[in-house]
C-alpha positions as CSV (number, residue, x, y, z in Angstrom):
1,E,-40.5,-76.7,-95.3
2,L,-38.9,-79.9,-94.0
3,Q,-35.5,-78.2,-93.6
4,R,-37.2,-75.3,-91.8
5,A,-39.0,-77.7,-89.5
6,R,-35.7,-79.4,-88.7
7,N,-33.9,-76.2,-88.0
8,I,-36.7,-75.1,-85.6
9,R,-36.6,-78.4,-83.9
10,L,-32.8,-78.2,-83.5
11,Q,-33.2,-74.8,-81.8
12,A,-35.9,-76.2,-79.6
13,L,-33.6,-79.2,-78.7
14,G,-30.9,-76.8,-77.5
15,A,-33.4,-74.9,-75.4
16,I,-34.7,-78.1,-73.8
17,R,-31.2,-79.2,-73.0
18,A,-30.4,-75.8,-71.5
19,L,-33.4,-76.0,-69.1
20,G,-31.3,-77.9,-66.6
21,L,-34.2,-80.1,-65.4
22,P,-34.1,-81.8,-61.9
23,E,-32.1,-85.0,-61.5
24,E,-35.3,-87.1,-61.1
25,D,-36.4,-86.0,-64.6
26,A,-33.1,-87.0,-66.3
27,V,-34.1,-90.4,-67.5
28,P,-37.5,-89.6,-69.0
29,V,-36.1,-86.4,-70.6
30,S,-33.2,-88.3,-71.9
31,R,-35.5,-90.8,-73.6
32,F,-37.6,-88.0,-75.0
33,L,-34.4,-86.3,-76.4
34,S,-33.4,-89.6,-78.1
35,A,-36.9,-89.8,-79.7
36,F,-36.6,-86.2,-80.7
37,A,-33.4,-86.9,-82.5
38,E,-34.9,-89.9,-84.2
39,T,-37.8,-87.7,-85.5
40,N,-35.2,-85.2,-86.8
41,T,-33.5,-88.1,-88.6
42,S,-36.8,-89.2,-90.1
43,I,-37.5,-85.6,-91.3
44,A,-34.1,-85.7,-93.1
45,G,-35.0,-89.1,-94.5
46,L,-38.3,-87.9,-95.9
47,D,-36.5,-84.9,-97.4
48,R,-34.1,-87.2,-99.2
49,A,-36.9,-89.5,-100.3
50,I,-38.9,-86.7,-102.0
51,G,-38.6,-87.1,-105.7
52,A,-37.9,-90.8,-105.4
53,E,-40.3,-93.6,-106.0
54,N,-43.7,-93.3,-104.3
55,R,-42.9,-96.4,-102.3
56,E,-39.8,-94.9,-100.8
57,V,-41.6,-91.7,-99.9
58,A,-44.4,-93.7,-98.3
59,R,-41.9,-95.7,-96.3
60,A,-40.2,-92.4,-95.1
61,M,-43.6,-91.0,-94.1
62,R,-44.5,-94.1,-92.2
63,R,-41.2,-94.0,-90.3
64,L,-41.7,-90.3,-89.5
65,R,-45.3,-90.9,-88.3
66,G,-44.0,-93.7,-86.0
67,D,-41.2,-91.5,-84.7
68,V,-43.6,-88.6,-84.0
69,R,-45.9,-90.9,-82.1
70,D,-43.1,-92.2,-80.0
71,E,-41.8,-88.7,-79.4
72,R,-45.2,-87.5,-78.2
73,E,-45.6,-90.4,-75.8
74,L,-42.2,-89.9,-74.4
75,A,-42.7,-86.1,-74.0
76,A,-45.9,-86.9,-72.1
77,S,-44.1,-89.3,-69.9
78,A,-41.4,-86.7,-69.2
79,G,-44.0,-84.1,-68.2
80,I,-43.2,-81.9,-71.2
81,A,-46.0,-82.9,-73.5
82,G,-46.1,-79.6,-75.2
83,C,-42.6,-80.2,-76.6
84,G,-43.3,-83.4,-78.4
85,G,-44.4,-84.2,-81.9
86,L,-45.1,-82.4,-85.2
87,A,-48.4,-81.5,-86.8
88,I,-48.2,-84.3,-89.3
89,R,-50.8,-86.8,-90.4
């Protein structure tokens, strides 16, 4: 499921980049895209941690939650709130 989520997010990333947003939106969208990439990295980290010690999995989950929170905030700042975050708790 994590790999599937990552693949969907990578497709979404390509679609967001292809939108060609106005120049004034470039900085907030760029920040969001950076956060989006960080979340993808955290998803991969969680995927690698599964099967390891509980402590390592918990650390990967905390990182992913933090990255998702940052991504959501930056998506809202960029005016594309519907694009940010995962349904993860």
